[in-house]
Steps between C-alpha positions, in 0.01 A plus 500: 500500500567201719500608862665303778259433784517386858253249637248662732552459873209366703454538873548169680361471852659166602193435715498123450764243586497384139587853382771528764650164410509598133683819594754300703557257211550792259707698755274796427653822634159665478395280792783613728360676804150369429563176686780269617538124489662260743650156445440248778806286422749788516333715766541821300264747335565684174380759256303357202788597266767318703750313284536210743440142387125444438321333791231235485151644517415276795773667707398859421278733700413863432512799734367854465792662687850424620375523860243231428767272351734551796217448748445163330861412583677571171820703458576737209679359195861615477479515123198724433499672844121537525529695826706774330443748216393361160777381267453796265549744787808314626654501154423868449661580835804288413547680166456839666769407751736388222440824311581691818825305538596582141401867534702558817810291421826686434587239237260282302435181704518176305219245492662280764520789745137594439387139537690457827345818640155378391542152644418317176696347215638704211277318254189560709581868549570550130167336405291691756662836423444463127140381548422802718682773307548368147877544515790325673674635813805576283291699250332689785838586651630618162193718446535654846869572436413670174234708676760609755741588223234713329433685825870523585599646165305811595642520855851354515804715411603265219373213286749261664379586849139449393586155363679383815238657730234296318673174599710413195836341582657645188410768250568255219204281602267799479638641175450159336122542537464878532374548145218254563407633844531873430453521124816712472837543668498571875657842439226594253232377740660700783468811285131439438567356159760757405707365215235247400326546170136406469346522156127548486214603278132573550249403236131430459341160469141379508511495882621858536845643565789257533856563618781259416841537666822301478837485669795339326381171656151502352150641535458630855151650476182471300251744650147574385258777590292792382753778565834483312652759734414287804677202343811711439496624861471142622814403309686811616410431862661159473833642383509870589863545391515258208546625148160449339532493124179530301377513144789307344408377155662158538302441822173525310539139391505386865189704578324361195568143614365576846187658355463189287507295820226716653283466191557122481630374837505140383791577266743541790808722514849373420685810620716481816357637824677680782291363786574650840333417826537295816580131476137414573363748245728363230387147584136604459571684176684200360204277586268745326700469180419127493125568484411479129278743314137393512533372857447663838607401849365606837722659762478173696610298196783743430617461859501123444709545184749701702497235771365704790210376710229753576691766307219656296540840666878495453482417128232767454748752637768380257255534210421857605873584506557380143610790277529303176143471378388218268852358456469385862131411471350588838176570309451120489446481877138503618314445824419148618145532367632599155401866533742773400688668782709814519759576234772762521398643163124473547250213495369611159843446347524163673167395351607616154827306516323182607243538223780535245645173624177314428237582762150404390 
């Protein structure tokens, strides 16, 4: 099996001026906070990663601290703000503030409103928000509205009141996407799945017990384990009032195709899926489906595929929440050093699936 790898990271001390100058030329973020550099012709000092126009080496001096640079008569750069928190912290704080604005707004704020409140351009806000979270501000707002609808359906007197209380301007806008966000009608969801029909079957495969379940949209669960009863309870807990229909003869063909996928994951599955989760989870799961059989990615690489910086922990959480085993191949995600990490259905099953896809 061909395994994606990440180049090893070496500790750089930046003890010499040559090493510091190289870091400045490469705008190396790893050097930020380790030293600062000043430019004689401009009278300012910067972080090594500053995006300002490159200075001539003859005009550059290095300083261990901001106090040292200011004592030498230099003022902080207005672009990289070396006397303030690091850029990553500032961006994280900005995104947190935007999320707070979205969460507390009576109506969904548009991008222009969010940008004005943040003091940056719409384009810049959109780019930073997506880089930090993996989704756009609009997608985040939609996901939060859907979460409020889910909670409100259990608390509000009616479906309509739950929809408006969640921030929708019209019920029509919600109903247009309710099937995708809830997996069923709002009324059925409100009743704990009452009125929804979920077909399922439990069988045995080479990896133990397997449960396959489908709504009228597509396969909503592929669960594996040692105890068939535990798998059935898991499904029932998800939809306590749904009509669970088991042991239908014509559903055996669906189960057989899923078992075929487990036995030979490289064959893929051409059956529709009913994928339900937050906007971020769905983004991660979609990225996983682009990883071909015979390949693995690390959590860091998966975060990069999703477009979120430093998001390894977040994508790991999305992998753990995946309830459609093998078809959404979270078994292809490994640690940065290539070692196997946790798997919802057991590391042994993860190893077996990878071996079937071509592990040496």
